[in-house]
C-alpha positions in Angstrom: 32.3 -36.6 -29.1 28.3 -36.8 -28.9 26.5 -40.0 -27.7 23.4 -40.9 -28.5 21.4 -43.1 -27.1 19.6 -45.8 -29.5 16.4 -46.5 -27.8 15.4 -42.6 -26.3 18.0 -40.1 -28.6 18.7 -39.1 -26.1 22.1 -37.2 -26.6 25.4 -36.8 -24.3 28.8 -34.8 -24.9 31.5 -36.6 -24.4 35.8 -36.2 -24.5 37.2 -38.4 -27.5 39.7 -39.6 -25.1 36.5 -41.3 -22.9 36.2 -43.7 -25.5 39.4 -45.7 -26.5 40.4 -46.1 -29.9 38.9 -50.2 -29.6 35.5 -48.9 -28.8 33.3 -49.3 -25.4 30.7 -50.5 -23.7 28.2 -47.3 -22.5 24.8 -47.1 -20.5 22.3 -44.3 -21.2 21.5 -42.3 -17.6 18.1 -41.9 -19.0 16.5 -45.5 -20.2 19.9 -47.4 -18.3 20.2 -48.8 -22.1 24.0 -50.4 -22.7 25.2 -50.9 -26.2 28.9 -50.6 -27.8 30.1 -47.1 -28.6 32.4 -47.3 -31.0 35.8 -44.2 -31.5 35.2 -42.1 -33.9 38.8 -42.9 -35.8 37.3 -46.7 -36.3 34.0 -45.3 -37.2 35.7 -43.3 -40.5 37.4 -46.6 -40.9 34.7 -48.5 -40.7 33.0 -45.9 -43.5 35.5 -46.4 -46.2 35.1 -49.7 -45.8 31.6 -50.1 -46.3 31.8 -47.1 -49.3 34.6 -49.9 -51.0 32.6 -52.8 -50.3 29.6 -50.8 -52.6 32.1 -50.4 -55.2 31.6 -52.4 -58.7 32.8 -56.1 -58.8 36.4 -57.2 -59.7 35.3 -59.3 -61.5 33.0 -57.3 -64.2 36.3 -55.6 -65.0 39.2 -57.1 -66.8 41.7 -59.4 -65.3 44.5 -56.7 -67.1 43.1 -54.0 -64.3 42.0 -56.1 -61.3 43.8 -55.0 -58.7 44.8 -57.3 -55.6 42.1 -58.0 -53.3 42.6 -56.4 -49.9 43.1 -57.7 -46.5 40.5 -58.1 -44.2 41.3 -55.9 -41.5 40.1 -57.8 -38.4 37.3 -55.2 -36.2 38.7 -54.6 -32.7 37.2 -57.0 -30.2 35.3 -55.6 -27.6 36.5 -54.4 -24.3 34.8 -54.8 -21.2 33.3 -51.9 -19.4 35.6 -50.2 -17.0 33.8 -50.6 -13.2 34.5 -46.9 -12.0 32.8 -45.3 -15.2 30.3 -47.7 -14.8 29.7 -46.8 -11.6 29.6 -43.0 -12.9 27.1 -44.1 -15.4 24.8 -45.6 -13.2 24.7 -43.2 -10.8 24.1 -40.8 -12.9 21.0 -43.1 -14.3 19.9 -43.7 -10.3 19.9 -40.0 -9.9 18.2 -39.0 -13.3 15.4 -41.5 -12.2 15.0 -40.1 -8.4 14.8 -37.1 -10.3 12.1 -38.1 -12.5 10.2 -39.7 -9.7 10.1 -36.4 -7.2 9.3 -34.1 -10.6 6.4 -36.6 -10.9 5.5 -36.3 -6.9 5.6 -32.9 -6.8 3.6 -32.5 -9.5 0.9 -35.0 -8.1 0.8 -33.1 -5.1 0.6 -29.4 -6.8 -2.2 -30.1 -9.2 -5.0 -28.4 -8.3 -8.6 -29.5 -8.8 -9.0 -27.0 -11.8 -11.5 -25.1 -10.0 -14.7 -27.7 -11.2 -16.3 -27.6 -7.4 -15.4 -23.7 -6.3 -16.7 -22.8 -10.3 -20.1 -25.5 -10.2 -21.2 -24.2 -6.4 -21.5 -20.5 -6.3 -21.1 -18.8 -2.8 -24.0 -18.0 -0.7 -23.5 -14.5 -1.0 -23.8 -14.7 -4.8 -27.3 -17.9 -4.4 -28.9 -14.9 -2.4 -28.3 -12.1 -5.3 -29.3 -14.0 -8.1 -32.5 -15.6 -6.2 -33.3 -12.3 -5.1 -32.6 -10.8 -9.3 -34.7 -13.9 -10.6 -37.9 -12.8 -7.3 -37.3 -9.3 -8.5 -37.2 -9.9 -12.2 -40.8 -10.3 -13.9 -41.3 -13.3 -15.7 -42.1 -13.0 -19.8 -45.7 -13.9 -19.6 -46.1 -11.0 -16.9 -44.6 -8.2 -19.5 -47.2 -9.2 -21.8 -49.9 -9.3 -19.3 -48.8 -6.1 -18.0 -50.8 -3.4 -18.8 -49.8 -0.2 -20.6 -50.1 1.9 -17.4 -47.7 -0.6 -15.2 -45.6 -0.8 -18.2 -45.3 3.0 -18.2 -45.1 3.2 -14.3 -42.6 0.7 -14.3 -40.1 3.0 -16.9 -40.3 6.2 -14.8 -39.6 4.2 -11.7 -36.7 2.8 -13.3 -35.5 6.0 -15.1 -36.3 8.1 -11.1 -33.8 5.1 -9.8 -31.4 6.1 -12.0 -31.4 10.0 -11.6 -30.3 10.8 -7.5 -32.9 11.3 -4.9 -33.6 15.4 -4.7 -34.5 15.3 -0.9 -31.0 13.1 0.0 -29.0 16.1 -2.0 -31.0 18.9 -0.3 -30.7 17.4 3.2 -26.7 17.1 2.6 -26.3 20.6 1.4 -28.4 21.3 4.7 -26.2 19.4 6.8 -23.3 21.4 5.3 -24.7 24.9 5.8 -25.1 23.8 9.3 -21.6 22.8 10.0 -20.4 26.0 8.1 -23.1 28.3 10.4 -21.4 26.7 13.5 -18.2 28.1 13.1 -19.8 31.3 12.8 -22.1 31.1 15.9 -19.3 30.4 18.0 -17.3 33.2 17.0 -20.1 35.4 17.7 -20.3 34.1 21.4 -16.7 33.8 21.7 -16.0 37.6 20.3 -17.5 39.5 23.2 -15.3 37.5 25.9 -12.3 38.7 23.8 -13.0 42.0 24.4 -13.5 42.0 27.7 -10.4 40.4 28.3 -8.8 42.9 26.0 -10.7 46.0 27.9 -9.0 44.4 31.3 -6.1 44.2 30.3 -5.8 47.4 28.8 -7.4 49.3 31.7 -4.9 47.3 34.5 -2.0 48.4 32.3 -2.7 51.8 32.3 -3.4 51.9 36.0 0.1 50.2 36.6 1.4 53.3 33.9 0.5 56.7 36.2 1.0 54.2 39.6 4.7 54.0 38.5 4.9 57.7 37.1 3.6 59.0 40.2 5.8 57.2 42.5 8.8 58.0 39.9 7.7 62.0 39.8 7.2 61.3 44.1 11.2 60.1 44.1 12.6 62.5 41.8 10.9 65.9 43.2 14.2 67.2 44.5 15.9 66.8 41.1 13.1 67.9 38.8 12.7 70.7 41.2 16.6 71.4 41.1 16.8 71.0 36.9 13.7 72.7 36.8 13.2 75.7 38.9 10.0 76.3 37.4 8.0 73.4 38.1 9.6 73.5 41.8 6.1 75.1 43.1 3.8 72.7 41.6 6.1 69.7 42.5 6.3 70.8 46.4 2.5 70.8 46.4 2.1 67.3 44.7 4.8 66.0 47.1 2.9 67.4 50.2 -0.6 65.9 48.5 1.0 62.9 48.4 2.3 62.7 52.3 -1.3 63.6 52.9 -2.4 60.9 51.7 0.3 58.6 53.2 -0.9 59.4 56.3 -4.6 59.1 55.1 -3.5 55.2 54.9 -2.2 54.8 57.5 -4.1 56.1 59.8 -7.1 54.4 57.8 -5.2 51.1 58.5 -4.4 51.7 62.3 -8.2 52.2 62.9 -8.8 48.8 60.7 -6.5 46.8 62.3 -7.3 48.2 65.8 -11.8 47.5 64.8 -9.7 43.7 64.0 -8.5 43.4 67.3 -11.3 44.5 69.2 -13.8 41.9 67.1 -10.9 39.0 67.8 -11.1 39.8 71.6 -14.7 39.7 71.3 -14.8 36.1 69.5 -12.1 34.7 72.1 -13.6 36.0 75.5 
């Protein structure tokens, strides 16, 4: 069943078993109002009684059709509220009041200043910009008194301000071209160095390959002469020339070593 507070119109949904047949006192947890609540069956019975009371008076009817007077139904006596239920309702009312107090305190604490001070007082930077714009902006009297030449000059200046500066564009293009030409000049400087390095490497590799071939032919001369008899005289002459070069190199090294020993003995003596 639904309970409606007669004071604040708060509504509560409770089971029918909570209210006895004879009715009971209940308390609103919202405003603390206490009233006597009838059971739904008792309410229906009272409604039927009121309807019978509102029926036409029996005295106006003929005596032959008069029905016997109904016996008065004794109204149910009000019972005292159960202490446990009263405690529950009282706790609910206290909890609701405490929650309301907290909500009100939170709303008061979190209420902003509505931006009145911030709206009335502009920032220092905005103040300076406004003052500068006011100073730079000519007044209406000055505009009226200004000659046509000044007005044309100001109009041309404003148009120039709207268009980009040609000198700035040229300077940016020059810096871009200079930046682009720097890698090419650097590449031109480094290219001869790379060519010299590659030439040195190729020459060194050629010398190493020739020396390896000469040593290989010198060591394999007997086998090559046996395999190819036509090359035997050339191989013999090549081996003889290599042996003579070895003897000459050995003699030269011996002379150099003797000269170094003599210099060392002279410096020591």
